[in-house]
Every structure is written in structure tokens, then in C-alpha cells.
C-alpha angles and dihedrals in degrees: 000000000000120000120265096229117043114260091218092084099248116123097249137102113267092240092057097038122038093354089073091056093044090052092049093244091122140012129226111266095197136032089244091054089051090048090052093047092049090052089052090048089057087050096053094035097245099159092165092061092046091053093043091055096045119099107257093228092073105013114135120232090241139349108214096211115216107240090199089068114082115195107215112167142012128206119192106211102177142350133195124189111330097124128131089275097048132085096200135034145161132222123193111199146166117221120199121206145166117233109195086333095310115117121236141157138206129200125206138170103217129195121216130188136184112251118183088344096308131103114246134179110254100184142269122308 
């Protein structure tokens, strides 16, 4: 069952926020929105969305998400470019999780590009 409040950190219900993107009813308009929706996809276990929003040049065949890891909070630390007028952008973020009940975090500086008019994840810098 999807969470009530969206995991991406914005004050909106999941169904109206990242859920729309996961269901294919909307597309991310900025690199940051795609980053937030990808974090939420990790949180709800939506491997298909993660693969769909990954640049095909380095997209894995499958992810095999670890169900013991619970993604709980996202912090956006910095963004460059990635707006509705850009074709590239970066998002530096910190993702908080619980791994078998133990808290942890990971930080990444991600690159995003527009491919056929849609934002996709193009890897870590």
C-alpha cells in the first residue's frame, strides 16, 4: 500500500504528488522533481518507474530492490540547471533510510538530462 504523505518531502499526498508520475499520468517538469519521484519510487518499490526514468546508455536490466531497506526521508542539498528551460541539470541530495531497523544515509550528486523531451537520470557525478 502506498504511503499517505509523499516520501519525496513535499507536503502533498503520495497519490497527487509522485504517484501521478509513477502511474504515468504526468511527467517530471524539472530535474529536481524527477529526483524526488525516483526517491519515492525506491520507497514504494516501483522498479519499473526507476528503470523507465534511467538513461538507456547505462540503465541496468533490473535493480533487485532490497525490501529490508526502508527509504524514509530525502534532503535536497543543491540543484543546478534542471528547470523547464534547461536540457541538463544536477541534484545533490541526502537520502535517509532504515536497514533492518538501523538508520543510515547516502549522499549523491546526480546528473539529469532531457531525452526525447523527458527528464531522465544520467548517473552520479
